[in-house]
C-alpha positions in Angstrom: 31.2 58.6 98.4 32.5 58.0 101.9 31.3 55.8 104.7 30.4 57.5 108.0 28.9 56.5 111.3 25.7 57.9 112.8 24.5 57.5 116.4 20.7 57.5 116.8 18.4 57.4 119.8 14.8 56.3 120.1 12.7 59.4 120.7 10.3 57.3 122.7 12.8 55.3 124.8 16.1 57.2 125.1 17.8 54.1 126.5 17.4 52.5 123.0 20.2 53.6 120.7 22.4 52.3 118.0 25.0 53.2 115.3 24.6 52.7 111.6 26.8 53.1 108.6 25.9 55.7 106.0 27.3 56.2 102.5 27.7 59.9 102.2 27.2 61.5 98.8 28.9 64.6 97.6 26.2 67.3 97.4 26.9 70.9 96.2 27.1 73.4 99.1 24.6 76.2 99.2 25.6 79.8 99.3 26.3 81.4 102.7 26.8 78.0 104.1 29.6 75.9 105.6 30.0 72.1 105.7 31.3 70.8 109.0 32.2 67.6 110.7 32.1 67.0 114.4 35.6 67.2 115.8 35.7 67.3 119.7 32.6 67.1 122.0 31.6 66.3 125.5 28.8 64.1 126.7 27.2 64.9 130.1 23.8 64.4 131.8 22.8 67.5 129.9 22.6 65.4 126.8 20.0 63.2 128.5 18.0 66.3 128.9 18.3 67.2 125.2 17.0 63.7 124.3 14.2 63.7 126.9 13.0 67.2 125.9 14.0 66.9 122.2 10.5 67.1 120.8 9.1 69.7 123.2 12.1 72.1 122.8 13.1 71.3 119.2 16.5 69.8 120.0 15.9 66.9 117.6 15.5 69.5 114.8 19.1 70.7 115.1 20.4 67.7 113.2 17.7 65.5 111.8 18.5 61.9 110.8 19.6 62.0 107.2 16.8 60.9 104.8 19.3 58.5 103.2 19.5 56.5 106.5 18.6 52.8 106.2 15.2 51.7 107.6 14.0 51.8 110.3 16.3 54.7 111.3 15.1 56.9 108.4 11.8 57.4 110.4 12.4 60.9 111.9 9.3 60.5 114.1 10.9 57.5 115.8 14.7 58.2 115.7 16.8 61.2 116.4 20.4 62.5 116.7 21.2 64.1 120.0 23.5 67.2 119.9 26.5 67.8 122.0 28.6 70.9 122.8 32.1 71.2 121.4 34.1 72.0 118.2 33.3 71.2 114.6 35.9 71.4 111.8 34.9 73.2 108.6 35.6 71.0 105.6 34.0 73.3 102.9 32.9 76.9 103.0 31.0 79.4 101.0 31.3 82.1 103.7 34.3 84.3 102.7 35.5 84.9 106.3 35.4 81.2 107.3 38.0 79.1 105.6 38.2 75.3 105.4 40.1 73.8 108.3 38.9 76.4 110.8 36.9 75.4 113.9 33.4 76.5 115.0 32.3 76.2 118.6 28.7 75.2 119.2 26.3 72.3 119.1 27.2 69.3 116.9 25.7 65.9 116.0 27.0 62.9 117.8 28.1 61.3 114.5 30.8 61.6 111.9 28.6 62.7 109.0 29.1 66.2 107.5 26.4 68.8 108.2 25.6 72.0 106.5 25.0 75.3 108.4 23.5 78.4 106.8 25.2 81.2 108.7 24.6 84.9 109.2 27.2 87.1 111.0 26.3 88.5 114.4 28.0 90.4 117.1 30.7 90.3 118.4 32.9 89.7 115.4 33.5 86.0 114.9 30.1 84.9 116.1 27.5 83.4 113.8 23.8 82.6 113.8 22.4 79.5 112.1 19.3 80.5 110.2 18.1 77.3 108.4 14.3 77.1 108.4 14.2 73.7 110.1 16.0 75.2 113.2 13.9 78.3 113.7 12.2 76.6 116.7 15.4 76.3 118.6 16.3 78.6 121.5 18.9 81.1 120.4 21.9 79.7 122.2 21.7 76.5 120.2 21.9 78.4 116.9 24.9 80.4 117.9 28.4 79.4 116.7 31.8 81.0 117.5 34.7 80.9 115.0 38.3 79.9 115.7 41.1 80.3 113.2 42.5 77.3 111.3 46.1 78.2 112.2 47.0 76.8 115.6 43.4 76.0 116.4 44.1 72.6 117.9 47.5 73.3 119.5 46.1 73.0 123.0 44.0 69.9 122.8 43.8 69.6 126.6 42.4 73.2 127.0 39.9 72.5 124.2 38.8 69.3 125.9 38.3 71.1 129.2 36.3 73.8 127.4 34.0 71.2 125.8 33.3 69.6 129.1 32.9 72.6 131.3 32.0 75.8 129.5 28.4 75.0 128.4 27.5 74.1 132.0 29.6 76.9 133.4 27.6 79.6 131.6 24.5 78.7 133.6 26.2 79.2 136.9 27.8 82.4 135.7 24.4 83.8 134.7 22.8 82.7 138.0 25.5 84.7 139.9 25.7 87.6 137.4 22.1 88.2 136.5 19.7 86.3 138.9 21.4 86.9 142.2 22.7 90.4 141.5 20.9 93.7 141.4 21.0 95.1 138.9 20.1 93.5 136.5 18.1 91.1 138.8 16.7 89.0 135.9 14.1 86.2 136.3 15.8 82.8 135.9 13.5 81.8 133.1 14.8 84.8 131.0 11.3 85.7 129.7 10.9 89.1 131.3 8.9 87.8 134.3 9.1 89.9 137.4 12.1 89.2 139.6 12.5 91.8 142.3 15.6 93.1 144.2 14.3 91.0 147.1 14.3 87.9 144.9 17.9 88.6 143.8 19.1 89.5 147.3 21.3 86.8 149.0 22.7 89.1 151.7 20.7 87.4 154.5 20.3 84.0 152.8 21.8 80.6 153.2 22.1 78.8 149.8 21.6 75.1 149.7 22.9 73.4 146.5 21.4 70.1 145.6 23.3 67.7 143.3 26.2 69.9 144.2 28.8 67.5 142.8 27.3 67.9 139.3 29.4 70.0 136.9 27.0 72.9 137.0 26.7 72.6 140.8 30.5 72.7 141.2 30.6 75.8 139.0 28.0 77.6 141.0 29.8 76.9 144.3 32.9 78.5 142.7 30.8 81.5 141.6 29.5 82.1 145.1 32.8 81.5 146.9 35.2 83.2 144.4 33.2 85.6 142.2 31.1 87.7 144.7 31.6 90.2 147.4 30.1 88.0 150.1 30.4 90.7 152.8 27.9 92.9 151.0 26.0 90.6 148.6 26.0 87.3 150.5 25.1 84.6 150.9 25.8 84.0 154.6 26.7 80.4 153.9 26.7 77.6 151.3 25.6 74.1 152.1 26.5 71.6 149.3 24.4 68.5 149.4 25.3 65.5 147.3 25.7 61.7 147.2 29.5 62.2 147.0 30.6 65.0 149.4 34.1 63.6 149.4 34.8 64.8 145.9 33.7 68.4 146.7 36.1 71.3 146.8 36.2 73.5 149.9 37.2 77.1 149.8 39.3 77.9 152.9 40.6 81.1 151.2 37.0 82.5 150.8 35.1 84.5 153.3 32.1 82.4 152.5 31.3 79.5 155.0 31.1 76.4 152.9 30.1 72.8 154.0 29.6 69.6 152.0 27.4 66.8 153.2 25.2 63.9 152.2 21.4 64.5 151.7 20.6 62.3 154.7 22.8 64.4 156.9 20.8 67.6 156.4 18.5 67.0 159.3 21.6 67.0 161.6 22.9 70.2 160.1 19.9 72.4 160.7 21.8 73.9 163.7 24.7 74.9 161.5 22.3 76.6 159.0 20.3 78.3 161.8 23.4 79.7 163.4 23.7 82.1 160.5 20.2 83.4 161.3 19.0 83.5 157.7 15.8 85.2 156.8 15.8 83.3 153.6 17.0 79.9 152.3 17.6 79.6 148.6 17.7 76.0 147.3 19.3 75.6 143.9 18.4 72.2 142.5 21.0 71.0 139.9 19.4 67.5 139.6 18.5 65.9 142.9 16.1 63.1 143.3 12.5 64.3 143.8 12.4 62.7 147.2 15.5 64.5 148.3 14.3 67.9 147.1 10.9 67.5 148.9 12.7 66.5 152.2 15.2 69.3 152.1 12.5 71.9 151.3 10.3 70.7 154.2 13.1 70.9 156.7 14.3 74.2 155.4 10.9 75.7 155.9 11.3 75.2 159.7 14.5 77.2 159.7 13.7 80.4 157.7 10.6 82.3 157.0 11.2 82.2 153.2 12.3 79.3 151.1 12.9 79.6 147.3 13.8 76.8 144.9 15.5 77.4 141.6 15.3 74.4 139.3 18.4 74.0 137.1 18.7 70.4 136.1 17.2 66.9 136.2 18.5 63.9 137.9 21.1 62.2 135.7 19.1 59.2 134.5 16.5 58.0 132.0 13.1 58.9 133.2 9.9 56.8 132.8 6.7 58.6 132.0 5.5 58.1 135.6 8.7 59.6 136.9 8.4 62.6 134.6 4.9 63.2 135.8 6.0 63.0 139.4 8.8 65.4 138.7 6.4 67.9 137.1 3.8 67.7 139.9 6.5 68.1 142.5 7.9 71.2 140.8 4.4 72.7 140.9 3.8 71.9 144.5 7.2 73.2 145.6 6.8 76.3 143.4 10.1 75.8 141.7 11.4 78.6 139.6 12.9 77.2 136.4 16.2 78.4 135.0 16.5 78.8 131.2 20.1 79.5 130.2 19.3 80.6 126.7 16.6 83.1 127.6 18.6 84.4 130.6 21.6 84.8 128.3 19.5 86.8 125.8 18.1 89.1 128.5 21.5 89.7 130.1 23.0 90.8 126.8 20.1 93.2 126.4 20.5 94.5 130.0 24.3 95.0 130.1 25.2 95.2 126.4 27.0 92.7 124.2 30.5 93.9 124.8 30.1 94.0 128.6 28.4 90.6 128.5 31.2 88.8 126.6 33.9 90.7 128.4 32.7 89.6 131.8 32.1 86.1 130.6 35.5 85.6 129.2 37.3 87.4 132.1 35.5 85.2 134.6 36.1 82.0 132.6 39.8 82.7 132.5 39.9 83.3 136.3 38.0 80.0 136.8 40.6 78.2 134.8 43.5 79.8 136.6 42.0 79.0 139.9 41.7 75.3 139.0 37.9 75.3 138.7 38.0 71.9 137.2 40.1 70.5 140.1 38.9 67.1 141.2 37.3 66.0 137.9 39.3 63.8 135.6 38.8 63.7 131.8 37.8 60.4 130.3 39.1 60.6 126.7 37.2 58.6 124.1 37.3 58.3 120.4 34.9 57.7 117.5 31.2 56.8 117.2 30.8 53.1 117.4 31.8 50.8 120.2 32.5 50.8 123.9 35.1 53.5 123.7 33.1 55.8 121.4 29.9 57.8 121.6 27.9 54.6 121.7 29.6 53.4 124.9 29.5 56.9 126.4 25.7 57.1 125.9 25.2 53.7 127.4 27.2 54.7 130.5 25.0 57.8 130.9 21.9 55.7 130.6 23.2 53.2 133.1 24.4 55.9 135.5 28.0 54.7 135.3 29.6 58.1 135.0 31.0 59.1 138.4 30.7 62.7 139.7 34.5 63.1 139.4 34.6 62.1 135.8 33.9 64.0 132.6 33.6 62.4 129.1 35.2 64.0 126.1 35.1 62.4 122.6 37.3 63.0 119.6 36.0 62.1 116.1 38.5 61.3 113.4 
């Protein structure tokens, strides 16, 4: 038996969390399965979303609290383990092509206990799908794992840490640019086959306003528009980045795209700048602004252009009360926000362009983003372990208390 640490969160009040010790028993590994321990993960405001929507979207089901947990934490209706993106290390395998010591990229528990995955090979080679019964309700992206070799797998720890922090969020912005605002394939942001016309995807006569632009996903989207589009033919005419911290935003003087960063309260004084581009359409992409800011920006934008669209990508980076969630939902309906779903959009994009082209474009663009210094201006806060101020426990508390600055990213190594 070995002693491990498990971080759990109250499903009813995500600000309540703790770490407990667990004596781990040696259990035979099932066929077609691997046993993995979390190795390197990131924690971002996305993880607050996984906790907040854990019951509705099945995220708590990915890694249920072990039944051997001490009371009261063994109550799976009350307590859950939030998952995080990163690398897990295989410690035992009954899958011939996955050897012990190799790494898998995907979603992992925020704890040091070993977890078993039942895997089936998928395309392209080296990609796997988790098929355990208790995870069937999860969206596809959360059941996908990517294999890395044991030899040299951890030689570039800094690159791996950056990948943990950025890539899960980067994919959403990549798909917005590649699939939602490009024709073809002009796919609906929700990724469920709903109608999304060429006019919906057309930014050629539009000004884009990014809300919570200093978030990781917001920064990535700015790069996509400035550095991964033919703005002369595809637009947009301009990009306005609204944020509480415009001083940390990157500008793009080498791009043909007009880019400006400002505070939310400055928008009213910038209507002339937006109107000078004579947009027929304003597209607001909301990466997690306060409800009041979104309402105000949308109202002012409606006086500038005949068409205003709002794409909802993220929530404000905080713990929501039930009243605040209700207000957020009602506001989304009133403003007719169109919700982005990365998993569904990813699935539809692969169907539309083909698996090889999808992954080829994704990896080629990712490498260009790295070479171009896409992470510039954001420092890594390296933490270690589960318990304590400098581990997962402390990182979660900082997220709950809104103490993670826009120019900081948290990456955690588990021994």
